[in-house]
ZAKE-342303 format. One record per residue (C-alpha): x, y, z; residue number from 1. Coordinates in Angstrom, 1 decimal, always signed. Example, Ala and Ser with C-alpha at 12.3 -4.5 7.8 and 13.67 -1.06 7.14 Angstrom:
2
site c1:+12.3; c2:-4.5; c3:+7.8; i:1
site c1:+13.7; c2:-1.1; c3:+7.1; i:2
***
This chain:
319
site c1:+28.2; c2:-52.9; c3:+59.2; i:1
site c1:+25.6; c2:-52.1; c3:+56.7; i:2
site c1:+25.6; c2:-55.7; c3:+55.5; i:3
site c1:+24.9; c2:-57.1; c3:+59.0; i:4
site c1:+22.2; c2:-54.5; c3:+59.6; i:5
site c1:+20.5; c2:-55.5; c3:+56.4; i:6
site c1:+20.6; c2:-59.2; c3:+57.4; i:7
site c1:+19.2; c2:-58.4; c3:+60.8; i:8
site c1:+16.4; c2:-56.4; c3:+59.3; i:9
site c1:+15.5; c2:-59.2; c3:+56.9; i:10
site c1:+15.6; c2:-61.6; c3:+59.8; i:11
site c1:+13.2; c2:-59.5; c3:+61.9; i:12
site c1:+10.7; c2:-59.2; c3:+59.0; i:13
site c1:+10.9; c2:-62.9; c3:+58.5; i:14
site c1:+10.0; c2:-63.5; c3:+62.2; i:15
site c1:+7.1; c2:-61.1; c3:+61.8; i:16
site c1:+5.8; c2:-63.3; c3:+59.0; i:17
site c1:+5.8; c2:-66.2; c3:+61.4; i:18
site c1:+3.7; c2:-64.3; c3:+63.9; i:19
site c1:+0.9; c2:-64.3; c3:+61.4; i:20
site c1:+1.5; c2:-67.9; c3:+60.4; i:21
site c1:+1.3; c2:-68.9; c3:+64.0; i:22
site c1:-2.2; c2:-67.5; c3:+64.2; i:23
site c1:-3.2; c2:-69.5; c3:+61.1; i:24
site c1:-1.6; c2:-72.6; c3:+62.5; i:25
site c1:-3.4; c2:-72.1; c3:+65.8; i:26
site c1:-6.7; c2:-71.9; c3:+64.1; i:27
site c1:-6.0; c2:-75.1; c3:+62.0; i:28
site c1:-4.9; c2:-77.1; c3:+65.0; i:29
site c1:-7.9; c2:-76.0; c3:+67.1; i:30
site c1:-10.2; c2:-77.0; c3:+64.3; i:31
site c1:-8.9; c2:-80.6; c3:+64.6; i:32
site c1:-10.2; c2:-80.8; c3:+68.1; i:33
site c1:-13.8; c2:-82.3; c3:+68.1; i:34
site c1:-15.0; c2:-79.6; c3:+70.5; i:35
site c1:-13.7; c2:-76.7; c3:+68.4; i:36
site c1:-12.1; c2:-74.8; c3:+71.3; i:37
site c1:-11.6; c2:-71.0; c3:+70.9; i:38
site c1:-8.2; c2:-69.4; c3:+70.9; i:39
site c1:-9.8; c2:-66.4; c3:+72.6; i:40
site c1:-13.5; c2:-66.8; c3:+73.3; i:41
site c1:-15.7; c2:-63.9; c3:+72.3; i:42
site c1:-17.9; c2:-63.8; c3:+75.4; i:43
site c1:-21.6; c2:-63.9; c3:+74.5; i:44
site c1:-21.2; c2:-64.8; c3:+70.9; i:45
site c1:-19.2; c2:-68.0; c3:+70.7; i:46
site c1:-21.3; c2:-71.1; c3:+71.2; i:47
site c1:-20.4; c2:-74.4; c3:+72.6; i:48
site c1:-20.7; c2:-77.9; c3:+71.4; i:49
site c1:-19.1; c2:-80.5; c3:+69.2; i:50
site c1:-18.6; c2:-80.6; c3:+65.5; i:51
site c1:-17.3; c2:-83.1; c3:+63.0; i:52
site c1:-13.5; c2:-82.6; c3:+62.9; i:53
site c1:-13.4; c2:-83.7; c3:+59.2; i:54
site c1:-14.0; c2:-81.8; c3:+56.1; i:55
site c1:-17.0; c2:-79.5; c3:+55.6; i:56
site c1:-20.1; c2:-81.4; c3:+54.6; i:57
site c1:-23.2; c2:-80.1; c3:+52.8; i:58
site c1:-26.6; c2:-80.4; c3:+54.5; i:59
site c1:-28.3; c2:-83.7; c3:+54.1; i:60
site c1:-31.1; c2:-84.0; c3:+51.6; i:61
site c1:-34.2; c2:-82.3; c3:+52.8; i:62
site c1:-32.4; c2:-80.5; c3:+55.6; i:63
site c1:-33.4; c2:-76.8; c3:+56.0; i:64
site c1:-30.3; c2:-74.6; c3:+56.4; i:65
site c1:-30.8; c2:-70.9; c3:+57.2; i:66
site c1:-30.4; c2:-68.7; c3:+54.1; i:67
site c1:-28.2; c2:-65.6; c3:+54.4; i:68
site c1:-29.7; c2:-62.2; c3:+54.0; i:69
site c1:-28.6; c2:-60.4; c3:+50.9; i:70
site c1:-25.3; c2:-58.5; c3:+51.2; i:71
site c1:-25.0; c2:-54.8; c3:+50.3; i:72
site c1:-24.7; c2:-54.3; c3:+46.5; i:73
site c1:-21.2; c2:-54.5; c3:+45.1; i:74
site c1:-19.8; c2:-51.5; c3:+43.4; i:75
site c1:-17.0; c2:-51.4; c3:+40.9; i:76
site c1:-14.0; c2:-49.2; c3:+40.4; i:77
site c1:-13.2; c2:-48.5; c3:+36.8; i:78
site c1:-9.6; c2:-48.3; c3:+35.5; i:79
site c1:-8.9; c2:-47.3; c3:+31.9; i:80
site c1:-5.7; c2:-49.3; c3:+31.7; i:81
site c1:-2.6; c2:-48.3; c3:+29.9; i:82
site c1:+1.0; c2:-48.3; c3:+31.3; i:83
site c1:+1.4; c2:-48.6; c3:+35.0; i:84
site c1:+4.3; c2:-48.9; c3:+37.3; i:85
site c1:+4.4; c2:-51.6; c3:+40.0; i:86
site c1:+6.9; c2:-52.9; c3:+42.5; i:87
site c1:+9.3; c2:-51.3; c3:+44.9; i:88
site c1:+12.0; c2:-48.8; c3:+43.7; i:89
site c1:+15.5; c2:-49.5; c3:+44.8; i:90
site c1:+16.5; c2:-47.5; c3:+47.9; i:91
site c1:+19.8; c2:-46.7; c3:+49.4; i:92
site c1:+21.2; c2:-49.5; c3:+51.6; i:93
site c1:+20.9; c2:-47.4; c3:+54.7; i:94
site c1:+17.2; c2:-46.6; c3:+54.1; i:95
site c1:+15.8; c2:-49.5; c3:+56.1; i:96
site c1:+12.6; c2:-47.6; c3:+56.8; i:97
site c1:+11.5; c2:-48.6; c3:+53.3; i:98
site c1:+12.3; c2:-52.3; c3:+53.7; i:99
site c1:+10.8; c2:-54.7; c3:+51.2; i:100
site c1:+11.5; c2:-58.3; c3:+50.2; i:101
site c1:+13.4; c2:-59.0; c3:+47.1; i:102
site c1:+10.4; c2:-60.4; c3:+45.3; i:103
site c1:+8.8; c2:-56.9; c3:+45.3; i:104
site c1:+11.7; c2:-55.6; c3:+43.0; i:105
site c1:+12.6; c2:-54.4; c3:+40.6; i:106
site c1:+10.0; c2:-51.7; c3:+40.0; i:107
site c1:+8.8; c2:-52.0; c3:+36.4; i:108
site c1:+6.1; c2:-51.0; c3:+34.0; i:109
site c1:+3.2; c2:-53.2; c3:+32.9; i:110
site c1:+0.4; c2:-52.7; c3:+30.4; i:111
site c1:-3.1; c2:-53.0; c3:+31.7; i:112
site c1:-6.2; c2:-53.4; c3:+29.6; i:113
site c1:-9.3; c2:-51.6; c3:+30.8; i:114
site c1:-10.8; c2:-53.3; c3:+33.8; i:115
site c1:-13.1; c2:-53.0; c3:+36.8; i:116
site c1:-12.4; c2:-54.2; c3:+40.3; i:117
site c1:-14.9; c2:-54.7; c3:+43.2; i:118
site c1:-15.0; c2:-52.2; c3:+46.1; i:119
site c1:-15.1; c2:-54.9; c3:+48.7; i:120
site c1:-14.4; c2:-58.5; c3:+49.4; i:121
site c1:-16.9; c2:-61.4; c3:+48.8; i:122
site c1:-19.1; c2:-62.1; c3:+51.8; i:123
site c1:-20.2; c2:-65.3; c3:+53.4; i:124
site c1:-23.7; c2:-64.5; c3:+52.2; i:125
site c1:-22.6; c2:-64.4; c3:+48.6; i:126
site c1:-20.6; c2:-67.5; c3:+49.0; i:127
site c1:-23.7; c2:-69.3; c3:+50.4; i:128
site c1:-25.5; c2:-68.4; c3:+47.2; i:129
site c1:-22.7; c2:-70.0; c3:+45.2; i:130
site c1:-22.9; c2:-73.1; c3:+47.4; i:131
site c1:-26.7; c2:-73.3; c3:+47.2; i:132
site c1:-26.5; c2:-73.0; c3:+43.4; i:133
site c1:-24.4; c2:-76.2; c3:+43.3; i:134
site c1:-21.1; c2:-74.4; c3:+43.1; i:135
site c1:-19.2; c2:-77.4; c3:+44.5; i:136
site c1:-21.1; c2:-79.8; c3:+42.3; i:137
site c1:-20.7; c2:-78.2; c3:+38.9; i:138
site c1:-17.4; c2:-79.0; c3:+37.1; i:139
site c1:-17.8; c2:-76.1; c3:+34.6; i:140
site c1:-16.6; c2:-73.6; c3:+37.1; i:141
site c1:-13.5; c2:-75.4; c3:+38.2; i:142
site c1:-10.0; c2:-75.9; c3:+36.9; i:143
site c1:-9.3; c2:-79.6; c3:+36.3; i:144
site c1:-6.9; c2:-79.9; c3:+39.2; i:145
site c1:-9.3; c2:-78.0; c3:+41.5; i:146
site c1:-12.2; c2:-80.3; c3:+40.4; i:147
site c1:-10.1; c2:-83.4; c3:+41.2; i:148
site c1:-9.5; c2:-81.9; c3:+44.6; i:149
site c1:-13.2; c2:-81.4; c3:+45.2; i:150
site c1:-13.8; c2:-85.1; c3:+44.5; i:151
site c1:-10.8; c2:-86.3; c3:+46.4; i:152
site c1:-11.5; c2:-84.3; c3:+49.6; i:153
site c1:-15.3; c2:-84.3; c3:+49.2; i:154
site c1:-15.3; c2:-80.5; c3:+49.4; i:155
site c1:-18.7; c2:-79.0; c3:+49.8; i:156
site c1:-18.1; c2:-75.7; c3:+51.6; i:157
site c1:-15.2; c2:-73.5; c3:+52.8; i:158
site c1:-12.7; c2:-75.1; c3:+55.1; i:159
site c1:-14.1; c2:-74.0; c3:+58.5; i:160
site c1:-17.8; c2:-74.1; c3:+57.6; i:161
site c1:-20.1; c2:-76.8; c3:+59.2; i:162
site c1:-23.8; c2:-77.4; c3:+58.8; i:163
site c1:-25.4; c2:-77.9; c3:+62.2; i:164
site c1:-29.1; c2:-78.5; c3:+62.6; i:165
site c1:-30.7; c2:-75.7; c3:+60.6; i:166
site c1:-27.8; c2:-73.3; c3:+60.1; i:167
site c1:-24.2; c2:-73.0; c3:+59.0; i:168
site c1:-21.6; c2:-72.4; c3:+61.7; i:169
site c1:-18.1; c2:-70.9; c3:+61.0; i:170
site c1:-15.1; c2:-71.7; c3:+63.1; i:171
site c1:-12.5; c2:-68.9; c3:+63.8; i:172
site c1:-10.1; c2:-67.9; c3:+66.5; i:173
site c1:-13.0; c2:-66.7; c3:+68.6; i:174
site c1:-14.6; c2:-70.1; c3:+68.4; i:175
site c1:-17.6; c2:-71.4; c3:+66.6; i:176
site c1:-20.1; c2:-68.7; c3:+65.4; i:177
site c1:-23.3; c2:-68.6; c3:+63.4; i:178
site c1:-22.6; c2:-67.7; c3:+59.8; i:179
site c1:-22.5; c2:-63.9; c3:+59.4; i:180
site c1:-23.7; c2:-63.2; c3:+55.9; i:181
site c1:-22.0; c2:-59.7; c3:+55.9; i:182
site c1:-18.6; c2:-61.0; c3:+56.9; i:183
site c1:-15.9; c2:-61.6; c3:+54.2; i:184
site c1:-15.7; c2:-65.3; c3:+53.5; i:185
site c1:-12.3; c2:-66.6; c3:+54.7; i:186
site c1:-10.0; c2:-69.6; c3:+54.3; i:187
site c1:-10.6; c2:-70.0; c3:+50.7; i:188
site c1:-8.3; c2:-71.8; c3:+48.3; i:189
site c1:-7.3; c2:-70.3; c3:+44.9; i:190
site c1:-9.3; c2:-73.1; c3:+43.2; i:191
site c1:-12.4; c2:-72.1; c3:+45.2; i:192
site c1:-11.9; c2:-68.4; c3:+44.6; i:193
site c1:-11.4; c2:-69.0; c3:+40.8; i:194
site c1:-14.5; c2:-71.2; c3:+40.7; i:195
site c1:-16.6; c2:-68.6; c3:+42.5; i:196
site c1:-15.4; c2:-65.9; c3:+40.1; i:197
site c1:-16.4; c2:-67.9; c3:+37.1; i:198
site c1:-19.8; c2:-68.6; c3:+38.6; i:199
site c1:-20.3; c2:-64.9; c3:+39.2; i:200
site c1:-19.4; c2:-64.0; c3:+35.7; i:201
site c1:-16.2; c2:-62.2; c3:+36.7; i:202
site c1:-12.6; c2:-63.2; c3:+37.4; i:203
site c1:-9.8; c2:-62.7; c3:+39.9; i:204
site c1:-7.7; c2:-59.6; c3:+39.4; i:205
site c1:-4.1; c2:-59.8; c3:+38.3; i:206
site c1:-1.6; c2:-58.7; c3:+40.9; i:207
site c1:-0.8; c2:-55.6; c3:+38.8; i:208
site c1:-4.5; c2:-54.7; c3:+38.6; i:209
site c1:-4.8; c2:-55.1; c3:+42.3; i:210
site c1:-1.7; c2:-53.0; c3:+43.1; i:211
site c1:-2.8; c2:-50.1; c3:+40.8; i:212
site c1:-6.3; c2:-50.1; c3:+42.2; i:213
site c1:-5.2; c2:-50.3; c3:+45.9; i:214
site c1:-3.0; c2:-47.2; c3:+45.7; i:215
site c1:-4.5; c2:-45.7; c3:+48.9; i:216
site c1:-3.4; c2:-45.2; c3:+52.5; i:217
site c1:-3.0; c2:-48.4; c3:+54.4; i:218
site c1:-5.6; c2:-48.9; c3:+57.2; i:219
site c1:-6.9; c2:-51.9; c3:+59.1; i:220
site c1:-6.4; c2:-54.1; c3:+62.2; i:221
site c1:-2.9; c2:-55.6; c3:+61.7; i:222
site c1:-1.9; c2:-58.1; c3:+64.4; i:223
site c1:-4.5; c2:-56.8; c3:+66.8; i:224
site c1:-5.6; c2:-59.9; c3:+68.6; i:225
site c1:-8.6; c2:-58.1; c3:+69.9; i:226
site c1:-9.8; c2:-58.5; c3:+66.3; i:227
site c1:-9.9; c2:-62.2; c3:+65.6; i:228
site c1:-11.7; c2:-62.2; c3:+62.2; i:229
site c1:-12.2; c2:-60.0; c3:+59.2; i:230
site c1:-14.9; c2:-57.3; c3:+59.6; i:231
site c1:-17.8; c2:-56.5; c3:+57.4; i:232
site c1:-17.4; c2:-53.8; c3:+54.7; i:233
site c1:-18.1; c2:-50.4; c3:+56.2; i:234
site c1:-17.2; c2:-51.4; c3:+59.7; i:235
site c1:-13.4; c2:-51.0; c3:+59.4; i:236
site c1:-11.2; c2:-48.0; c3:+58.9; i:237
site c1:-10.5; c2:-49.3; c3:+55.4; i:238
site c1:-14.0; c2:-49.6; c3:+54.2; i:239
site c1:-12.8; c2:-51.0; c3:+50.8; i:240
site c1:-11.0; c2:-53.8; c3:+52.6; i:241
site c1:-7.7; c2:-53.6; c3:+50.7; i:242
site c1:-5.7; c2:-54.1; c3:+54.0; i:243
site c1:-6.2; c2:-55.5; c3:+57.4; i:244
site c1:-9.0; c2:-58.0; c3:+56.7; i:245
site c1:-7.9; c2:-60.9; c3:+54.4; i:246
site c1:-5.2; c2:-61.7; c3:+51.9; i:247
site c1:-6.8; c2:-61.6; c3:+48.5; i:248
site c1:-6.1; c2:-64.2; c3:+45.8; i:249
site c1:-5.0; c2:-62.9; c3:+42.3; i:250
site c1:-5.0; c2:-64.5; c3:+38.9; i:251
site c1:-1.2; c2:-64.2; c3:+38.8; i:252
site c1:+1.2; c2:-67.0; c3:+39.2; i:253
site c1:+4.1; c2:-66.3; c3:+41.6; i:254
site c1:+7.0; c2:-65.6; c3:+39.3; i:255
site c1:+10.0; c2:-63.3; c3:+39.5; i:256
site c1:+9.6; c2:-59.8; c3:+38.1; i:257
site c1:+11.4; c2:-58.9; c3:+34.9; i:258
site c1:+15.1; c2:-58.2; c3:+35.8; i:259
site c1:+14.9; c2:-60.0; c3:+39.2; i:260
site c1:+18.2; c2:-61.3; c3:+40.4; i:261
site c1:+18.5; c2:-63.4; c3:+43.5; i:262
site c1:+21.1; c2:-62.4; c3:+46.0; i:263
site c1:+24.1; c2:-64.6; c3:+46.4; i:264
site c1:+24.3; c2:-67.2; c3:+49.2; i:265
site c1:+21.5; c2:-68.4; c3:+51.4; i:266
site c1:+19.7; c2:-65.1; c3:+51.2; i:267
site c1:+19.1; c2:-65.8; c3:+47.5; i:268
site c1:+17.0; c2:-68.8; c3:+48.5; i:269
site c1:+14.7; c2:-66.8; c3:+50.7; i:270
site c1:+12.1; c2:-66.1; c3:+47.9; i:271
site c1:+13.7; c2:-67.3; c3:+44.6; i:272
site c1:+13.4; c2:-71.0; c3:+45.1; i:273
site c1:+9.6; c2:-70.7; c3:+45.8; i:274
site c1:+8.8; c2:-69.0; c3:+42.5; i:275
site c1:+6.8; c2:-71.8; c3:+40.9; i:276
site c1:+3.5; c2:-73.6; c3:+41.4; i:277
site c1:+2.1; c2:-70.9; c3:+43.6; i:278
site c1:-0.4; c2:-68.1; c3:+43.2; i:279
site c1:+0.0; c2:-64.5; c3:+44.4; i:280
site c1:-2.1; c2:-63.0; c3:+47.2; i:281
site c1:-2.2; c2:-59.2; c3:+47.8; i:282
site c1:-3.3; c2:-57.0; c3:+50.7; i:283
site c1:-3.0; c2:-58.2; c3:+54.3; i:284
site c1:-5.1; c2:-59.9; c3:+57.0; i:285
site c1:-6.3; c2:-58.9; c3:+60.4; i:286
site c1:-3.2; c2:-60.8; c3:+61.8; i:287
site c1:-0.6; c2:-59.3; c3:+59.5; i:288
site c1:+2.1; c2:-57.1; c3:+61.2; i:289
site c1:+1.5; c2:-53.5; c3:+60.2; i:290
site c1:+4.9; c2:-53.2; c3:+58.6; i:291
site c1:+4.0; c2:-55.8; c3:+56.1; i:292
site c1:+0.8; c2:-54.0; c3:+54.8; i:293
site c1:+1.8; c2:-52.2; c3:+51.6; i:294
site c1:+0.6; c2:-52.2; c3:+48.0; i:295
site c1:+3.7; c2:-53.9; c3:+46.7; i:296
site c1:+3.8; c2:-56.9; c3:+49.1; i:297
site c1:+3.6; c2:-60.2; c3:+47.3; i:298
site c1:+2.3; c2:-63.1; c3:+49.5; i:299
site c1:+2.1; c2:-66.5; c3:+47.9; i:300
site c1:+0.6; c2:-70.0; c3:+48.5; i:301
site c1:-0.2; c2:-73.1; c3:+46.6; i:302
site c1:-3.6; c2:-72.9; c3:+44.9; i:303
site c1:-5.0; c2:-75.9; c3:+46.8; i:304
site c1:-4.3; c2:-74.5; c3:+50.2; i:305
site c1:-7.0; c2:-72.8; c3:+52.3; i:306
site c1:-5.7; c2:-72.7; c3:+55.9; i:307
site c1:-4.4; c2:-69.2; c3:+55.5; i:308
site c1:-6.5; c2:-66.0; c3:+56.1; i:309
site c1:-7.5; c2:-65.7; c3:+52.4; i:310
site c1:-10.4; c2:-64.1; c3:+50.8; i:311
site c1:-11.8; c2:-63.1; c3:+47.4; i:312
site c1:-12.0; c2:-59.8; c3:+45.5; i:313
site c1:-13.4; c2:-59.8; c3:+41.9; i:314
site c1:-12.4; c2:-58.1; c3:+38.7; i:315
site c1:-13.9; c2:-58.0; c3:+35.2; i:316
site c1:-12.8; c2:-56.9; c3:+31.8; i:317
site c1:-14.2; c2:-53.7; c3:+30.2; i:318
site c1:-15.1; c2:-54.5; c3:+26.5; i:319
***
């Protein structure tokens, strides 16, 4: 029946979500091993050795840590604002080629003030500038809960960064690598992303701003385990990095769209019961199944979490 087919389709897409989550879990579990073993070593580039399995720590006083080369200049896309339509339109029950989750509906209009949004993700080199400017030591950039988290967990760098000798190393599925200043910074919490945006004089985009700006053909890696990390801007099919590199934090809390009605029964709990205390991420990562990469997809995580493949794109108001 159509009802059974719809349930099976939902189940398959749910399992595909877990394919990506397993990659994230694998990275986190491997990071707890003192030798930082690689899921799939990148021959010739992954180095060996041991690292502290605890939280990232800043270099000791007087220690010289390699500075990143300056990333390519960031450009901005200008949007004049006005009424915009976001979300997925209702489709016929038999049209399962256009599957979406219930949190992407109903399609509705939003009003956007004029804004600009960056043409790429924030790089490790730019994040290093934030770190070296005392970004993790300056409360003025942080939300109160985020600042408490910095103190409680002694945060001083992104989750998988470690200072070794005279340089930063970054741990990923391919193992431990020297920090690549051109690579998008990954595994960032919402609190970190928001603090960076404030430091840079910008902000995170709302999910509506992101969706309107990303109205472009989907391209990227998508669950291609030969690509174990996000790639630098200009090196991927999607040079603007909307899809296939990292999920991107937004300013928007995860809440139901106007007119949302949860389905009856257990299916209604699939998304509805999680619509609080979370922030929306948009886009997709290098580990996202291709069928989940679309402009309307709403991912969500708690703002303190950073174990997912998350990155940062900036926006700013136009006076």
